[in-house]
C-alpha positions as CSV (number, residue, x, y, z in Angstrom):
1,M,-18.4,18.1,-29.8
2,I,-14.7,18.8,-29.1
3,E,-15.7,20.0,-25.6
4,N,-17.5,16.7,-24.8
5,S,-14.6,14.8,-26.2
6,N,-12.3,16.4,-23.8
7,R,-14.5,16.1,-20.8
8,A,-14.8,12.3,-21.5
9,R,-11.0,12.0,-21.8
10,D,-10.6,13.8,-18.5
11,H,-13.0,11.5,-16.8
12,L,-11.4,8.4,-18.4
13,A,-8.0,9.5,-17.2
14,N,-9.4,10.1,-13.7
15,E,-10.8,6.5,-13.7
16,R,-7.5,5.1,-14.9
17,T,-5.8,6.9,-12.1
18,F,-8.1,5.5,-9.7
19,L,-7.6,2.0,-10.9
20,A,-3.8,2.4,-10.4
21,W,-4.7,3.4,-6.8
22,V,-6.7,0.2,-6.5
23,R,-3.9,-2.1,-8.2
24,T,-1.4,-0.6,-6.0
25,S,-3.3,-1.0,-2.9
26,V,-4.0,-4.6,-3.7
27,A,-0.3,-5.2,-4.1
28,I,0.4,-3.7,-0.8
29,V,-2.3,-5.8,0.9
30,V,-1.0,-9.0,-0.7
31,F,2.7,-8.0,0.2
32,G,1.6,-7.5,3.8
33,F,-0.1,-10.8,3.9
34,A,2.9,-12.5,2.5
35,I,5.2,-10.8,5.1
36,G,2.9,-12.1,7.9
37,R,2.3,-15.5,6.5
38,F,5.9,-16.1,6.0
39,A,6.7,-15.4,9.7
40,I,4.0,-17.8,10.7
41,A,5.3,-20.5,8.3
42,L,8.7,-20.1,9.9
43,R,7.3,-20.6,13.3
44,Q,5.5,-23.6,12.2
45,L,8.7,-25.0,10.7
46,A,10.5,-24.5,13.8
47,R,7.8,-26.4,15.9
48,F,7.9,-29.2,13.2
49,Q,11.7,-29.6,13.8
50,G,11.1,-29.6,17.7
51,Q,12.1,-26.0,18.4
52,V,10.0,-23.8,20.5
53,S,9.4,-20.5,18.9
54,K,6.9,-18.2,20.8
55,T,7.3,-15.1,18.7
56,T,7.1,-14.3,15.0
57,G,9.3,-11.1,15.5
58,L,8.2,-8.0,13.8
59,S,7.1,-9.7,10.6
60,V,3.6,-10.2,11.4
61,W,3.2,-6.6,12.8
62,M,4.9,-5.2,9.5
63,G,2.5,-7.4,7.5
64,M,-0.4,-6.0,9.4
65,I,0.8,-2.5,8.9
66,S,1.2,-3.2,5.2
67,I,-2.4,-4.6,5.0
68,L,-3.7,-1.4,6.7
69,A,-1.7,0.8,4.6
70,G,-3.3,-0.8,1.5
71,I,-6.7,-0.3,2.9
72,V,-6.1,3.3,3.8
73,M,-4.5,3.9,0.3
74,V,-7.6,2.4,-1.6
75,V,-9.9,4.6,0.4
76,A,-7.7,7.6,-0.2
77,G,-7.8,6.8,-3.9
78,L,-11.5,6.7,-3.8
79,L,-11.7,10.1,-2.1
80,R,-9.3,11.4,-4.5
81,Y,-11.3,9.9,-7.5
82,R,-14.5,11.5,-6.3
83,R,-13.1,14.9,-5.6
84,T,-11.5,15.1,-8.9
85,R,-14.7,13.9,-10.7
86,A,-16.6,16.7,-9.0
87,Q,-13.9,19.1,-9.9
88,L,-14.0,18.1,-13.5
89,D,-17.8,18.4,-13.6
90,E,-17.5,22.0,-12.2
91,G,-14.6,22.9,-14.6
92,K,-12.2,23.6,-11.6
93,F,-9.5,21.0,-11.5
94,E,-6.7,21.1,-8.7
95,P,-3.9,18.6,-9.0
96,A,-3.0,16.4,-6.1
97,G,-0.4,17.9,-3.6
98,F,-0.4,16.6,0.0
99,I,-1.6,13.1,-0.7
100,V,1.1,12.4,-3.1
101,D,3.8,13.7,-0.8
102,L,2.2,11.7,2.1
103,V,2.1,8.3,0.2
104,T,5.8,8.9,-0.9
105,I,6.9,9.6,2.6
106,L,5.1,6.7,4.2
107,T,6.2,4.3,1.5
108,A,9.9,5.4,2.0
109,L,9.6,5.1,5.8
110,F,8.0,1.5,5.5
111,G,10.7,0.5,3.2
112,L,13.4,1.7,5.4
113,A,11.8,0.1,8.4
114,L,11.8,-3.4,6.4
115,A,15.4,-2.9,5.5
116,G,16.4,-2.1,8.9
117,Y,14.4,-5.2,10.2
118,L,16.1,-7.4,7.7
119,I,19.6,-6.1,8.7
120,Y,18.7,-6.7,12.4
121,V,17.4,-10.3,11.7
122,E,20.5,-11.1,9.7
123,K,22.9,-9.8,12.5
124,S,20.9,-11.7,15.2
125,L,21.0,-15.0,13.2
126,G,24.6,-14.7,12.0
């Protein structure tokens, strides 16, 4: 009975981890949509005020990159969930290594790119 209890606990923990990947991915997709939509809204506001704005800057591209990153992240989370489930069934669990490092590095680089873009926009406007 104790062995079954531990096995169930491990699988439930795996499911909670996957759901955390899903929540994070949804947040990144929504964040990307907000970035892109904000740039489009600013362009529409400029047109309403009689100004011609032909570009949305990098905001739409950064929004699209964020949306794609969220999609890639949820797929990576699903693959990790399935691999962990199989490892738990076989009794051979190996903790995540590369995927955690990759997500951390890409998130840091995207954050730095957004910060750099904000500094660039601020200097070009002011």
